[in-house]
C-alpha positions as CSV (number, residue, x, y, z in Angstrom):
1,M,0.0,-0.1,0.2
2,P,1.2,3.8,-1.1
3,P,2.8,5.3,2.2
4,T,1.0,7.5,4.3
5,V,3.1,10.4,5.1
6,T,1.4,13.8,3.9
7,D,3.3,16.3,1.8
8,P,1.6,19.7,2.1
9,A,2.7,20.1,-1.8
10,T,0.1,17.3,-2.9
11,P,-3.3,17.7,-3.9
12,A,-6.1,17.9,-1.1
13,P,-8.2,14.7,-1.0
14,S,-11.7,15.3,-3.0
15,M,-14.6,13.8,-3.6
16,S,-17.7,14.8,-6.1
17,V,-20.9,13.4,-7.4
18,R,-22.3,13.1,-11.1
19,P,-25.7,11.6,-11.5
20,D,-26.1,9.2,-14.4
21,D,-28.8,7.1,-15.7
22,A,-28.0,3.8,-13.4
23,G,-27.6,6.4,-10.1
24,L,-24.2,7.8,-9.2
25,E,-20.8,8.3,-10.3
26,I,-18.4,9.2,-7.4
27,V,-15.0,11.1,-8.7
28,L,-12.1,10.8,-6.1
29,A,-9.1,12.9,-6.5
30,G,-6.0,13.8,-4.5
31,D,-3.9,12.2,-2.1
32,W,-6.2,10.4,0.7
33,V,-3.8,10.1,3.5
34,I,-4.3,10.5,7.2
35,G,-4.3,14.1,8.2
36,A,-5.7,15.2,5.3
37,A,-9.4,16.6,5.3
38,P,-11.3,15.6,2.2
39,A,-13.9,17.7,0.8
40,G,-17.1,16.6,-0.4
41,I,-18.1,13.7,1.8
42,A,-21.1,15.1,3.5
43,E,-22.8,16.1,-0.1
44,A,-21.5,12.3,-1.6
45,L,-23.5,10.6,1.8
46,A,-26.3,13.1,1.3
47,A,-26.4,11.7,-2.4
48,V,-26.0,8.5,-1.5
49,E,-28.6,8.7,0.9
50,A,-31.3,9.8,-1.5
51,L,-30.9,7.4,-4.2
52,P,-33.9,4.7,-4.7
53,G,-33.4,1.1,-3.9
54,G,-32.1,-0.6,-7.1
55,A,-29.4,2.1,-8.1
56,R,-25.9,2.0,-8.7
57,I,-22.6,3.9,-7.5
58,R,-19.7,3.9,-9.7
59,F,-16.3,5.0,-9.0
60,E,-13.9,7.3,-10.9
61,A,-10.5,7.4,-9.4
62,E,-7.8,8.2,-12.0
63,A,-6.7,10.9,-9.9
64,V,-6.0,9.3,-6.9
65,H,-2.3,9.4,-6.2
66,R,-1.8,8.2,-2.6
67,W,-3.9,6.3,-0.2
68,D,-4.0,5.0,3.2
69,S,-6.5,3.4,5.3
70,S,-8.6,6.8,5.5
71,F,-9.4,6.5,1.9
72,L,-10.9,2.6,2.9
73,A,-12.8,4.2,5.9
74,T,-14.6,6.8,3.7
75,L,-15.3,3.9,1.0
76,L,-16.9,1.8,4.0
77,R,-19.1,4.6,5.1
78,L,-20.2,4.5,1.3
79,D,-20.7,1.1,1.2
80,E,-22.5,0.6,4.5
81,S,-24.7,3.5,3.7
82,A,-25.7,1.9,-0.1
83,R,-26.5,-1.6,1.4
84,E,-28.9,-0.1,4.0
85,R,-30.7,1.4,0.8
86,E,-30.4,-1.9,-1.4
87,V,-28.2,0.2,-3.9
88,A,-25.5,-1.6,-5.5
89,I,-21.7,-0.3,-5.6
90,E,-19.4,-1.1,-8.5
91,T,-16.1,-1.0,-7.4
92,D,-14.3,-1.8,-10.8
93,G,-12.8,2.1,-10.8
94,L,-11.3,1.8,-7.5
95,P,-7.5,1.2,-7.2
96,Q,-7.0,-2.8,-7.4
97,G,-5.6,-2.6,-3.6
98,A,-8.8,-0.6,-2.6
99,R,-11.1,-3.3,-4.6
100,R,-9.4,-6.2,-2.2
101,L,-9.8,-4.6,1.0
102,L,-13.1,-3.7,0.1
103,A,-13.9,-7.0,-0.6
104,L,-12.3,-8.4,2.4
105,A,-14.2,-6.2,4.6
106,G,-17.6,-7.3,3.3
107,A,-16.7,-11.2,3.0
108,V,-17.0,-11.8,6.6
109,P,-20.5,-9.8,8.0
110,E,-20.5,-9.4,11.4
111,R,-21.8,-12.0,13.8
112,P,-24.9,-10.2,16.2
113,D,-24.7,-12.8,18.6
114,V,-21.1,-12.3,19.3
115,Q,-21.7,-8.6,20.7
116,R,-22.0,-7.7,24.4
117,E,-25.1,-7.1,25.1
118,T,-26.0,-4.9,28.4
119,E,-28.8,-6.1,30.0
120,E,-30.8,-3.0,31.9
121,R,-32.0,-4.8,35.7
122,D,-34.2,-3.2,38.0
123,F,-32.8,-2.7,41.5
124,I,-34.7,-5.4,43.0
125,D,-32.4,-7.8,40.2
126,R,-29.0,-6.2,41.4
127,L,-29.8,-6.1,45.0
128,G,-31.0,-9.6,45.0
129,E,-27.9,-10.5,43.4
130,A,-25.7,-8.6,45.6
131,S,-27.2,-10.3,48.6
132,Y,-26.8,-13.5,46.9
133,D,-22.7,-13.0,46.2
134,T,-22.4,-11.4,49.9
135,W,-23.9,-14.5,51.3
136,H,-22.0,-17.2,49.3
137,A,-18.7,-14.9,50.0
138,G,-19.4,-14.6,53.5
139,R,-20.0,-18.6,54.1
140,D,-16.8,-19.1,52.1
141,F,-14.8,-17.0,54.4
142,I,-16.1,-18.3,57.9
143,E,-15.2,-21.8,56.1
144,F,-11.7,-20.6,55.4
145,V,-11.5,-19.5,58.9
146,G,-12.7,-23.0,60.2
147,E,-9.6,-24.4,57.9
148,V,-7.4,-22.1,59.5
149,A,-8.2,-23.2,63.0
150,L,-8.0,-26.9,61.9
151,S,-4.5,-26.0,61.0
152,F,-3.4,-24.1,64.0
153,T,-4.5,-27.4,65.7
154,R,-2.3,-29.3,63.5
155,W,0.4,-27.1,63.9
156,M,-0.1,-27.8,67.7
157,R,0.0,-31.3,67.5
158,G,3.4,-30.9,65.4
159,I,2.0,-32.4,62.2
160,A,1.2,-29.0,60.2
161,Q,3.7,-28.5,56.8
162,F,5.2,-25.7,58.1
163,R,8.7,-23.8,58.1
164,G,9.8,-21.8,60.9
165,R,12.1,-19.7,58.8
166,D,9.0,-18.4,56.9
167,L,7.3,-17.5,60.3
168,A,10.3,-15.6,61.4
169,L,10.7,-13.5,57.9
170,L,6.8,-12.8,58.2
171,I,7.1,-11.3,61.7
172,Q,10.1,-9.7,60.6
173,Q,8.2,-7.7,57.7
174,A,4.9,-7.4,60.2
175,G,6.2,-5.9,63.0
176,P,9.8,-4.1,63.1
177,E,9.6,-2.9,59.5
178,A,5.8,-1.4,60.5
179,L,7.1,0.7,63.5
180,G,7.5,3.8,61.9
181,V,4.1,3.9,59.9
182,V,2.5,2.8,63.4
183,A,4.3,5.6,65.3
184,L,3.4,8.2,62.8
185,V,-0.2,7.4,62.8
186,N,-0.7,6.7,66.5
187,F,1.7,10.0,67.3
188,L,-0.7,12.3,65.4
189,L,-3.7,10.5,66.7
190,G,-2.6,11.4,70.2
191,L,-1.8,14.9,69.1
192,I,-5.4,15.1,67.7
193,L,-6.9,13.6,70.6
194,A,-5.3,15.7,73.0
195,F,-6.2,19.2,71.2
196,V,-9.7,18.5,70.5
197,G,-10.3,16.9,74.3
198,A,-8.2,20.0,75.5
199,A,-9.9,22.6,73.8
200,Q,-13.1,21.7,75.3
201,L,-11.9,21.2,78.8
202,E,-10.3,24.3,78.9
203,E,-13.7,25.9,79.2
204,F,-14.0,24.0,82.6
205,G,-10.7,24.6,84.1
206,A,-9.7,20.8,83.9
207,T,-7.2,20.6,81.1
208,L,-5.2,18.2,83.5
209,Y,-8.1,15.5,82.6
210,V,-7.1,15.6,79.2
211,A,-4.4,12.8,79.9
212,N,-7.4,10.8,81.0
213,L,-9.1,11.2,77.6
214,V,-6.0,10.5,75.8
215,G,-4.7,7.6,77.9
216,I,-8.1,5.8,78.0
217,A,-8.9,6.2,74.4
218,M,-5.6,5.1,73.1
219,V,-5.1,2.0,75.2
220,R,-8.6,0.9,75.4
221,D,-9.6,1.4,71.7
222,M,-7.8,3.9,69.6
223,A,-4.3,2.3,69.0
224,A,-5.6,-1.4,68.1
225,V,-7.8,0.0,65.6
226,M,-5.4,2.4,64.1
227,T,-2.6,-0.1,64.3
228,A,-5.0,-2.9,62.5
229,I,-5.8,-0.4,60.1
230,V,-2.2,0.3,59.3
231,L,-1.7,-3.5,59.0
232,A,-4.7,-4.0,56.9
233,G,-3.2,-1.6,53.9
234,R,0.5,-3.1,54.6
235,S,0.8,-6.5,55.8
236,G,-2.8,-7.7,54.6
237,A,-2.3,-6.2,51.1
238,S,0.8,-7.8,50.8
239,Y,-0.4,-11.0,51.6
240,A,-3.0,-10.9,49.0
241,A,-0.6,-9.9,46.3
242,A,1.8,-12.3,47.8
243,I,-0.4,-15.3,47.7
244,G,-2.5,-13.7,44.7
245,T,0.7,-14.0,42.2
246,M,1.5,-17.4,43.3
247,Q,-2.2,-18.2,42.2
248,T,-1.4,-16.6,38.9
249,N,1.9,-18.5,38.2
250,Q,-0.1,-22.0,39.4
251,E,2.7,-22.2,42.0
252,I,-0.7,-22.9,44.3
253,D,-1.8,-25.8,42.0
254,A,1.8,-27.1,42.5
255,L,1.9,-27.2,45.9
256,R,-1.6,-29.2,45.8
257,V,-0.3,-31.4,43.7
258,N,2.8,-32.1,45.6
259,G,0.3,-33.2,48.4
260,I,1.2,-29.6,50.5
261,S,-1.1,-28.0,52.7
262,V,-1.8,-24.8,51.3
263,V,-3.4,-23.3,54.7
264,D,-0.5,-24.6,56.6
265,S,2.3,-23.8,54.7
266,L,1.1,-20.1,53.2
267,V,-2.0,-18.9,55.7
268,L,-0.7,-20.1,59.2
269,P,2.4,-18.2,59.2
270,R,0.7,-15.5,58.1
271,V,-1.7,-15.4,60.3
272,M,0.6,-16.4,63.5
273,A,2.8,-13.3,62.2
274,L,0.1,-10.9,62.8
275,V,-1.4,-12.5,66.0
276,I,2.2,-12.5,67.3
277,M,3.2,-9.1,66.2
278,T,-0.3,-7.1,66.6
279,P,-0.4,-6.7,70.5
280,L,3.3,-5.8,70.5
281,L,2.6,-3.0,67.7
282,T,-0.6,-2.2,70.1
283,L,1.4,-1.5,73.1
284,Y,4.1,0.6,71.0
285,A,1.1,2.6,69.6
286,D,-0.5,2.9,73.3
287,V,2.9,4.5,74.5
288,I,3.6,6.6,70.9
289,G,0.0,8.1,71.2
290,V,0.2,9.0,74.8
291,L,3.4,10.8,74.1
292,G,2.0,12.9,71.3
293,G,-1.1,14.0,73.5
294,S,1.8,15.0,76.3
295,L,3.6,17.3,73.7
296,V,0.4,19.3,73.1
297,A,-0.4,19.5,76.7
298,S,3.4,20.6,77.4
299,T,3.2,23.0,74.5
300,M,-0.3,24.5,74.9
301,F,-1.7,24.1,77.9
302,D,1.5,24.1,80.6
303,I,1.1,20.4,81.9
304,S,4.4,19.2,82.0
305,P,5.1,15.5,80.5
306,L,5.6,14.2,83.9
307,Q,2.3,15.0,85.2
308,F,0.4,14.4,82.3
309,F,1.9,10.4,82.3
310,T,1.3,10.3,85.9
311,Q,-2.5,11.5,85.3
312,A,-3.0,8.9,82.2
313,R,-1.3,6.2,84.7
314,S,-3.8,6.9,87.4
315,A,-6.4,7.2,85.1
316,V,-5.7,3.9,83.0
317,P,-6.5,0.5,84.8
318,L,-4.8,-2.6,83.8
319,K,-8.2,-4.3,82.3
320,F,-8.3,-1.4,79.5
321,L,-4.5,-2.1,78.5
322,L,-5.2,-6.3,78.7
323,G,-8.3,-5.4,77.0
324,G,-6.9,-3.5,73.9
325,L,-3.8,-5.9,73.8
326,F,-6.5,-8.6,73.4
327,K,-8.4,-6.4,70.6
328,G,-5.2,-5.8,68.9
329,T,-4.8,-10.0,68.5
330,V,-8.2,-10.4,67.3
331,Y,-7.6,-7.8,64.5
332,G,-4.3,-9.0,63.5
333,A,-5.9,-12.2,63.0
334,L,-8.8,-11.1,61.1
335,V,-6.6,-8.8,58.8
336,A,-4.0,-11.9,58.2
337,M,-7.4,-13.8,57.2
338,A,-8.6,-11.4,54.9
339,G,-5.2,-11.2,53.2
340,C,-4.9,-14.4,52.6
341,W,-8.3,-15.3,52.0
342,H,-8.6,-13.2,49.0
343,G,-5.3,-14.4,47.7
344,I,-6.1,-17.8,47.5
345,R,-9.8,-16.7,45.7
346,C,-7.6,-14.3,43.2
347,G,-7.8,-15.2,39.6
348,R,-5.1,-16.0,37.2
349,S,-4.4,-12.5,35.6
350,A,-2.4,-9.5,36.7
351,A,-5.9,-7.6,37.1
352,A,-7.1,-10.4,39.6
353,V,-4.4,-9.9,41.7
354,G,-4.9,-5.9,41.7
355,R,-8.7,-6.8,42.7
356,A,-7.8,-9.3,45.2
357,T,-5.2,-6.4,47.1
358,T,-8.0,-4.0,47.0
359,S,-10.4,-6.5,48.4
360,A,-8.3,-7.4,51.0
361,V,-7.9,-4.0,52.6
362,V,-11.4,-3.1,52.1
363,L,-12.4,-6.5,54.0
364,G,-9.8,-6.1,56.5
365,I,-11.1,-2.5,57.5
366,I,-14.5,-3.5,57.4
367,L,-13.8,-6.6,59.8
368,I,-11.9,-4.4,62.0
369,I,-14.5,-1.7,62.6
370,A,-17.1,-4.6,62.9
371,A,-15.1,-6.6,65.5
372,A,-14.5,-3.1,67.3
373,G,-18.2,-2.3,67.7
374,I,-18.8,-5.9,68.9
375,F,-16.3,-5.6,71.5
376,A,-17.3,-2.3,72.6
377,Y,-20.8,-3.5,73.4
378,V,-19.3,-6.8,74.9
379,F,-16.8,-4.7,77.1
380,N,-19.3,-2.5,78.4
381,V,-21.9,-5.4,79.3
382,L,-19.1,-7.0,81.4
383,G,-17.8,-4.1,82.8
384,L,-14.5,-4.0,81.2
C-alpha cells in the first residue's frame, strides 16, 4: 500500500458526485492520507441516501495518487449507507488494492450473536444478586476461618506442613518494619485527641484531665484499631498480592499436586505473624499516642510531661490495657485471614491480583470496625 506520510505540496483529497442514468458516479481525486481533510464527503453521503433502491454507484479514481486506511474508511462508510438502501456498488473504478480490501471487509459479515449486550436490570434484581454473592462470600470466609483453625490445631500437634523460617521472615516484615508508620499514625492520633479534648476541657478549667481522655482512648480502643488499619493496608494487602501472584503463576496448584497444604504452608505463618506482632505493636502505639498527647499538653496548656504521664497512668486500669492488647490480637488475625483469603480466591491475571489486593484491604477494615463495635458492646456489658 502507498505510504501514509502527507506532503503539503500534494493535492488535497476530494470527492464529487455526478448523476447518471443508473444512479451516481463518485469522482475521487487527490492524496487520501491520514491527516488530510477530504472535501465533499458529506455531499456524497447525502446523495447516496437520496438514491432509490436498485440504483447503482460507480467510482472514478484515476486522479487518486496516494491512499491509506482513511481512503478505505471513507469507502466503507459509503458501502454501509448503500447496503442499507439496497443500492449496488461497482468497485471497478477503484485502485486494485482498495478493491481487494473492500471485498475482504465485506466477505465476513458481523455476527450479531457475538456482540456484548448490556442488559438493563432493575434495582431489585441487582440487590438480590448482590445479597446472594455476599451470602456465599461470607459462608466461604467462615469455612476458611475453620480451615485456619484446623491448621493451627495440626501445628499444635506438630504435624502441620510449616517452615519456621517463613514465620521468622513474616514476623520481621509485619513487626519491626512497620514500626515507623505505626508510630507516625498513632503519634498524630494522640496529638489530635489531646488538642480536641483539651480545647473543650479548658472551658471548665479541667485541662489536666486531657491525660485521662488520651490515655483511656488510646489504650482501650484507638491504638489497637489504628494499628490494625495500618496493618490492613500494609500486611493484608501484601499477603493478598503475594498469594494472588502465586495463584496466577500456578504455584499454588503445584503445592496441591505435591500434597502440600496451602493453608498450612502459606496462610498459617501469616496469621501467626500478625497474631504475635499486632498486640506488641498495639502496646508500642499506646506509648507513642500518649507521648503525642503529652506534647500538645506541654506546649499549649502548660502541663508537664511528668504530670501528663502520671495522670494518664492513674486513669488507665490494667483491664483497659489487657483489653486493648486482646483486641489487637483479634484484629491482627482478621487482617491476616482477609488478605490470605482474597489471595487464594484470586483469579489468574494481573488485574485479578490488583482486585484481590484492594478487596483484602477493604474487607480487613470492615472486619476491624465490625469487631470493634462488638467489643465495645460486650466489654460494656461485662464492665471491662
